[in-house]
N, C-alpha and C positions, 0 to 999 in steps of 0.2 A: 578756735579763734576765727572770727569772721574776717573776710578780706574786704578790701575797698569796694569791690564790685557788689558784694552782699550788702554793704552799707548803702550804696547808691541804689540798689534794687529796693531797699526798704523805703527810701525817699520816694521813689517812683510809685510805690504802692499807695502812698498817701497824698501825692500831688499829681494833679492832672497835667500841669504844664510846668516843667522843671526849668529853672534858669541854670543851665549846665555850667556856665562860666562861674556863677556864684557858688554852685555846689562844688566844683573843682577847687575853687579858692578856699572854701571852708575846709575841704578835705586836706589841702596842702597845709593850711594854717594849723590844723590839729592832727597832723600826720603822726606825731609821736604818741599822742593820746589814743588815736585809733589803732595803733599797732601794739598797744599795751593791753594785755588781757584783763587787767584789773580796772582799766579806765575807759575802754571802748564802748561801754554801755552805761546808760543812766538808770539808776535804781530809784524808781518812783516811790518806793516804799520807805526810802531813807530820807528823813528830814534834812540831815546834814548835806546830803548829795544835792537836794533841791535848793538849799541855801547857797551852795557853791555855784550851781547853774545861775541862780539869780545874781549873785554878787560878781562872779568872774565873767560870765558871758553876757547877761542882759545889761548889767550896769557898766562894767569895764569895757567889754568889747563892742557892744552895740551903743553904749552911751545913753542908755535910757535913764530918765529921772522920775519915772512913774513911782507911785507908792509901792512899798513892799507887798501890800495887799493885792494891788493890781498885777504885779509881776508874779506873785505866787499863784494867782488865779490863772494866769496865762500858762504857767508851768503845769498846773493841774489839768488844764484844758488839753494840753499836748499829751499828758499821761493818759487821759481818757481816750483821746483820738487814736492812740497806738497801743491801747491796752491789750489787744489780741496778741501782740508780740511779747513773748516771755522776756526776751532780751531786747531792750530798747536801745537801738543804735544811737550813739552820741551824735554822729553825723546827721542822721535824720532828725533827731531832737533839736539840734542847733539850727538846722536848715528851716524846720517848721516854725521855730520861734522867730527867726529872722524874717521869714515870710509873714508871719502874723503881725509883726510890728513894722512891716514895709521897710526893712533894713537890708534886704538882699543887695542893694546897690553898694553897700559898704564892701562887698566881696566881689563885685563885678568889675 
């Protein structure tokens, strides 16, 4: 099981300039999820998983009202950006999505 530092290192691998305050807040908000071996990673090959990210994170947490098509495209974009990682850290995934939609301020 990855620890929080490993998740944060994954974010650093994909972001040049990390908003550490937002990253720490996302980590705190999703601490239970990140500590669960079954939910700490995003499965890009699982349509249901991606639907959950869209509905629960992008729509509910970030408050996005974009079309499902736009949100799905953003999720796929993140999947492609971090495809070299076999296990896609949920913390990194959520951080990158929040950054993509300029919503890191919700966590800062």
